[in-house]
N, C-alpha and C positions, 0 to 999 in steps of 0.2 A: 630750598635756602637753607643753607647752614648756619646755625646759631650756637656760639660757644658759651658754656655754661659759665665762664669767667665774667661774662658781661652782665651778671645779674647779681643783685643783693637780696638777702633773706633776713627774715626776723629770727633772731636767736630765742631760745625758751625765755630769758632773761628779759626779752623786749627789747635788746640792742639791734643794731643793723650789723650783718657781717658780709662783706663782698666776698663773693665765692671765688674771686680772683685769688683768694688765699690757697684755694686747692688748684690754682694753675700747674700743669705738668703732672698731676697725678691721674691714676685710673680710679673713678667713681662709680659706686654703686648708690643709686637715689632710689629711696623707697618710700611710699606712703605708709604709714604705720598706724597700727590701733592696738589698744589694751586689752580690748573684750572681744576679739573676733577669733574665728576658728583658726586663722593662721597666725595668731600672737605667738604660739610657740616658735615660729620662724625666727625670732628675737636670738634665739640660742644659736641657731646656724648662722645668722648674720654676724653675730659676735664673733664666732669661731672663725669667719673669713676674715674680718677685720684683724683679729689677733695673728692670723695665719701671715696676712699680706701687708700690714700697715708699714713695717719697716722697709718694704720694696716699693713704695709710693703709691698706696692703695688707700682709699677712704670710703666709709659708709656716710651718707648723709639721710637721717630719718627725718619723715616730715609727718606728724601726727595729722590725722583727717578724721574729722566725725561726719563725713557725708554717707556712709555706708552703714545703714542700721543703728545710728548714734552709738558706734562701738568705741567711740574716744571722747567721752563727754567730760573729762577731767580737765583740771587747770593745769598749766605749764609745770607747776611744783608737783601735783599730783601724778603727772606722766613720768616726769623725770624720777621721781621716788619709785614708781613703779617699775620703770626699766632697769633701775640701778639695783633694787632689792630683789626682783623675781628674775631677772636674766643676766645681771652683771654686766648691763650695757655700758662700753666706753667708748663707743663712737657718738659723734654729735648728734643729737634729737633736738630739731628746731622748734619754733613757734607752731602752733596748730595751724593748718591752713585749709582752704577749699583746693581741690584739684580738678573739679569740674564746674561749669555752670559760668555765669556772667562774672562771679568773684573770684573765679580760679586765680590762683597765684600766677604770676607773669613766668616764672621757671617751668611751672607743669604746662602751661599753656605752649610754650616753645618746644619742651620735649615731647609732648603729644603730636605736635606738627612734625617735628623730625623724625619721629618712630611711632607711627600709627598701630594701633593692634589689629586684631583679627578682622579681615575683610576691608583694611583700611578705615577702621572707625577711630576716631581719636580719643575718645571718652574713656577715663579711667574706669573699669568695670567693678573693682573692688579693692580693699585694702590689700597691701603688700604686692602691689605692681611694682616691678623693678626696672630701672633704666641703668644699663652700663653705659659709662662714658669713657672714652678714651682719652690720652694725655693730652690731646689736641683739643679737648673740650666739646667734642661733638658724640652725639649718641652713637654707639655702636650695635646696641640690642635692646630689645624691650623684652621682659619677661612677664608670663602671666602670674596671679597670685598662687597658683599651684605650684608654681616651680619652686622647688626647694633650694635653698641657698648653696647647699653642699655641691649641687648640679651645675652651678655655675662657676666654680672654681677653676676649670679647664678655660673657660673665655677668659677670665682674669688673668690667668698665667699667660696666655697669649699676648696680652696687652702690656704686661711687666716687663 
């Protein structure tokens, strides 16, 4: 079953709703992020990708998540401030969500179904799991947290 990302609405950091249809036709990288994770320095690489390709129809959507070791305990304001001041993040970082379990955000439930992880498991294993989504709104590839953003550049280029 193919699920288009444009069918979902998510909560912005300010609490408002954002229809992901505003990203229709773009190549997207959807990432569950955290401020106190060993992978947090990936913000730098993610921002580099965003700046390199944004003018060609690419966007990154960051979704803070506190489900892994309590590594994203802050409020929306604290998260936004951290991202901006520490890594000069300019891509959108949305409201904090759950990516696993009964309260998992519907977007993440769909992403996991469309692109299972290692050995077919759907669960997100840790922060900075990445989903590359093509212009048609469907998942092209799922990347593990260890995957550095720069190594995804070639895959992004193929889709742009």
